[in-house]
PyMOL CGO cylinders between C-alpha atoms (Angstrom):
from pymol import cmd
from pymol.cgo import CYLINDER

trace = [
    CYLINDER, -5.95, 81.26, 197.83, -5.06, 81.60, 201.02, 0.3, 1, 1, 1, 1, 1, 1,
    CYLINDER, -5.06, 81.60, 201.02, -2.34, 83.83, 202.51, 0.3, 1, 1, 1, 1, 1, 1,
    CYLINDER, -2.34, 83.83, 202.51, 0.02, 80.84, 204.11, 0.3, 1, 1, 1, 1, 1, 1,
    CYLINDER, 0.02, 80.84, 204.11, 0.45, 80.08, 200.11, 0.3, 1, 1, 1, 1, 1, 1,
    CYLINDER, 0.45, 80.08, 200.11, 0.73, 83.35, 198.79, 0.3, 1, 1, 1, 1, 1, 1,
    CYLINDER, 0.73, 83.35, 198.79, 3.64, 84.53, 200.80, 0.3, 1, 1, 1, 1, 1, 1,
    CYLINDER, 3.64, 84.53, 200.80, 5.36, 81.02, 200.23, 0.3, 1, 1, 1, 1, 1, 1,
    CYLINDER, 5.36, 81.02, 200.23, 4.92, 81.83, 196.61, 0.3, 1, 1, 1, 1, 1, 1,
    CYLINDER, 4.92, 81.83, 196.61, 6.46, 85.16, 196.95, 0.3, 1, 1, 1, 1, 1, 1,
    CYLINDER, 6.46, 85.16, 196.95, 9.91, 83.90, 198.99, 0.3, 1, 1, 1, 1, 1, 1,
    CYLINDER, 9.91, 83.90, 198.99, 9.80, 81.19, 196.29, 0.3, 1, 1, 1, 1, 1, 1,
    CYLINDER, 9.80, 81.19, 196.29, 9.94, 83.66, 193.58, 0.3, 1, 1, 1, 1, 1, 1,
    CYLINDER, 9.94, 83.66, 193.58, 12.40, 85.75, 195.77, 0.3, 1, 1, 1, 1, 1, 1,
    CYLINDER, 12.40, 85.75, 195.77, 14.55, 83.11, 196.18, 0.3, 1, 1, 1, 1, 1, 1,
    CYLINDER, 14.55, 83.11, 196.18, 14.74, 83.44, 192.21, 0.3, 1, 1, 1, 1, 1, 1,
    CYLINDER, 14.74, 83.44, 192.21, 15.52, 86.52, 192.01, 0.3, 1, 1, 1, 1, 1, 1,
    CYLINDER, 15.52, 86.52, 192.01, 18.78, 88.21, 193.61, 0.3, 1, 1, 1, 1, 1, 1,
    CYLINDER, 18.78, 88.21, 193.61, 18.98, 91.55, 193.95, 0.3, 1, 1, 1, 1, 1, 1,
    CYLINDER, 18.98, 91.55, 193.95, 21.60, 92.55, 191.04, 0.3, 1, 1, 1, 1, 1, 1,
    CYLINDER, 21.60, 92.55, 191.04, 23.78, 95.11, 190.96, 0.3, 1, 1, 1, 1, 1, 1,
    CYLINDER, 23.78, 95.11, 190.96, 23.01, 98.08, 188.26, 0.3, 1, 1, 1, 1, 1, 1,
    CYLINDER, 23.01, 98.08, 188.26, 26.16, 98.68, 186.20, 0.3, 1, 1, 1, 1, 1, 1,
    CYLINDER, 26.16, 98.68, 186.20, 26.46, 102.12, 188.60, 0.3, 1, 1, 1, 1, 1, 1,
    CYLINDER, 26.46, 102.12, 188.60, 25.99, 99.39, 191.52, 0.3, 1, 1, 1, 1, 1, 1,
    CYLINDER, 25.99, 99.39, 191.52, 22.66, 102.14, 192.20, 0.3, 1, 1, 1, 1, 1, 1,
    CYLINDER, 22.66, 102.14, 192.20, 20.38, 100.69, 193.96, 0.3, 1, 1, 1, 1, 1, 1,
    CYLINDER, 20.38, 100.69, 193.96, 16.60, 102.54, 195.27, 0.3, 1, 1, 1, 1, 1, 1,
    CYLINDER, 16.60, 102.54, 195.27, 14.56, 101.91, 197.74, 0.3, 1, 1, 1, 1, 1, 1,
    CYLINDER, 14.56, 101.91, 197.74, 10.43, 102.23, 196.94, 0.3, 1, 1, 1, 1, 1, 1,
    CYLINDER, 10.43, 102.23, 196.94, 7.23, 100.34, 197.70, 0.3, 1, 1, 1, 1, 1, 1,
    CYLINDER, 7.23, 100.34, 197.70, 4.49, 99.41, 195.87, 0.3, 1, 1, 1, 1, 1, 1,
    CYLINDER, 4.49, 99.41, 195.87, 1.14, 101.24, 196.53, 0.3, 1, 1, 1, 1, 1, 1,
    CYLINDER, 1.14, 101.24, 196.53, -1.16, 99.04, 195.08, 0.3, 1, 1, 1, 1, 1, 1,
    CYLINDER, -1.16, 99.04, 195.08, -3.92, 96.59, 196.13, 0.3, 1, 1, 1, 1, 1, 1,
    CYLINDER, -3.92, 96.59, 196.13, -2.72, 92.54, 195.16, 0.3, 1, 1, 1, 1, 1, 1,
    CYLINDER, -2.72, 92.54, 195.16, 0.21, 92.07, 193.32, 0.3, 1, 1, 1, 1, 1, 1,
    CYLINDER, 0.21, 92.07, 193.32, 2.25, 93.42, 190.58, 0.3, 1, 1, 1, 1, 1, 1,
    CYLINDER, 2.25, 93.42, 190.58, 5.19, 90.93, 188.40, 0.3, 1, 1, 1, 1, 1, 1,
    CYLINDER, 5.19, 90.93, 188.40, 6.70, 93.53, 186.33, 0.3, 1, 1, 1, 1, 1, 1,
    CYLINDER, 6.70, 93.53, 186.33, 10.71, 93.88, 184.11, 0.3, 1, 1, 1, 1, 1, 1,
    CYLINDER, 10.71, 93.88, 184.11, 12.44, 97.05, 184.39, 0.3, 1, 1, 1, 1, 1, 1,
    CYLINDER, 12.44, 97.05, 184.39, 12.57, 99.22, 180.92, 0.3, 1, 1, 1, 1, 1, 1,
    CYLINDER, 12.57, 99.22, 180.92, 15.96, 99.99, 181.00, 0.3, 1, 1, 1, 1, 1, 1,
    CYLINDER, 15.96, 99.99, 181.00, 17.72, 97.01, 183.76, 0.3, 1, 1, 1, 1, 1, 1,
    CYLINDER, 17.72, 97.01, 183.76, 15.32, 94.51, 182.22, 0.3, 1, 1, 1, 1, 1, 1,
    CYLINDER, 15.32, 94.51, 182.22, 15.08, 92.60, 185.76, 0.3, 1, 1, 1, 1, 1, 1,
    CYLINDER, 15.08, 92.60, 185.76, 12.05, 91.37, 187.34, 0.3, 1, 1, 1, 1, 1, 1,
    CYLINDER, 12.05, 91.37, 187.34, 9.90, 92.72, 189.82, 0.3, 1, 1, 1, 1, 1, 1,
    CYLINDER, 9.90, 92.72, 189.82, 8.01, 91.14, 191.99, 0.3, 1, 1, 1, 1, 1, 1,
    CYLINDER, 8.01, 91.14, 191.99, 5.49, 93.06, 194.06, 0.3, 1, 1, 1, 1, 1, 1,
    CYLINDER, 5.49, 93.06, 194.06, 2.50, 92.77, 196.43, 0.3, 1, 1, 1, 1, 1, 1,
    CYLINDER, 2.50, 92.77, 196.43, 0.73, 94.63, 199.29, 0.3, 1, 1, 1, 1, 1, 1,
    CYLINDER, 0.73, 94.63, 199.29, 2.47, 92.07, 201.86, 0.3, 1, 1, 1, 1, 1, 1,
    CYLINDER, 2.47, 92.07, 201.86, 5.25, 93.09, 200.61, 0.3, 1, 1, 1, 1, 1, 1,
    CYLINDER, 5.25, 93.09, 200.61, 5.80, 95.99, 198.78, 0.3, 1, 1, 1, 1, 1, 1,
    CYLINDER, 5.80, 95.99, 198.78, 9.29, 97.58, 199.22, 0.3, 1, 1, 1, 1, 1, 1,
    CYLINDER, 9.29, 97.58, 199.22, 11.56, 96.15, 197.26, 0.3, 1, 1, 1, 1, 1, 1,
    CYLINDER, 11.56, 96.15, 197.26, 14.92, 97.49, 196.61, 0.3, 1, 1, 1, 1, 1, 1,
    CYLINDER, 14.92, 97.49, 196.61, 14.85, 97.88, 192.17, 0.3, 1, 1, 1, 1, 1, 1,
    CYLINDER, 14.85, 97.88, 192.17, 17.75, 99.29, 189.57, 0.3, 1, 1, 1, 1, 1, 1,
    CYLINDER, 17.75, 99.29, 189.57, 17.80, 102.82, 190.20, 0.3, 1, 1, 1, 1, 1, 1,
    CYLINDER, 17.80, 102.82, 190.20, 17.55, 103.32, 186.59, 0.3, 1, 1, 1, 1, 1, 1,
    CYLINDER, 17.55, 103.32, 186.59, 13.91, 101.62, 186.39, 0.3, 1, 1, 1, 1, 1, 1,
    CYLINDER, 13.91, 101.62, 186.39, 13.01, 103.95, 189.63, 0.3, 1, 1, 1, 1, 1, 1,
    CYLINDER, 13.01, 103.95, 189.63, 11.46, 107.62, 187.73, 0.3, 1, 1, 1, 1, 1, 1,
    CYLINDER, 11.46, 107.62, 187.73, 9.19, 105.09, 185.05, 0.3, 1, 1, 1, 1, 1, 1,
    CYLINDER, 9.19, 105.09, 185.05, 7.96, 103.20, 188.45, 0.3, 1, 1, 1, 1, 1, 1,
    CYLINDER, 7.96, 103.20, 188.45, 7.75, 106.30, 190.20, 0.3, 1, 1, 1, 1, 1, 1,
    CYLINDER, 7.75, 106.30, 190.20, 6.08, 108.09, 187.91, 0.3, 1, 1, 1, 1, 1, 1,
    CYLINDER, 6.08, 108.09, 187.91, 3.58, 105.38, 187.69, 0.3, 1, 1, 1, 1, 1, 1,
    CYLINDER, 3.58, 105.38, 187.69, 1.31, 106.45, 190.22, 0.3, 1, 1, 1, 1, 1, 1,
    CYLINDER, 1.31, 106.45, 190.22, 1.66, 102.42, 191.83, 0.3, 1, 1, 1, 1, 1, 1,
    CYLINDER, 1.66, 102.42, 191.83, 5.28, 103.64, 193.60, 0.3, 1, 1, 1, 1, 1, 1,
    CYLINDER, 5.28, 103.64, 193.60, 7.12, 105.61, 195.85, 0.3, 1, 1, 1, 1, 1, 1,
    CYLINDER, 7.12, 105.61, 195.85, 10.39, 105.76, 197.36, 0.3, 1, 1, 1, 1, 1, 1,
    CYLINDER, 10.39, 105.76, 197.36, 11.59, 103.82, 200.45, 0.3, 1, 1, 1, 1, 1, 1,
    CYLINDER, 11.59, 103.82, 200.45, 12.00, 107.34, 203.35, 0.3, 1, 1, 1, 1, 1, 1,
    CYLINDER, 12.00, 107.34, 203.35, 12.66, 104.75, 205.64, 0.3, 1, 1, 1, 1, 1, 1,
    CYLINDER, 12.66, 104.75, 205.64, 15.50, 103.30, 204.22, 0.3, 1, 1, 1, 1, 1, 1,
]
cmd.load_cgo(trace, "trace")
């Protein structure tokens, strides 16, 4: 699959999955540091997240942040 097709799929997925707000309204920006792509559901919020090498930054429910950061595949986005 070429990069153009891949980006088209990511855009479609992101349009379907708008950012949700946790009960506390708290979001955390993280960066996927892996290679390829990753689709997962937050164990606390149940929110579905898609990350890829091409679009690694994403705002996630803060309830899910500790587990993702402890996995070694994510880091905090310090640019925000």
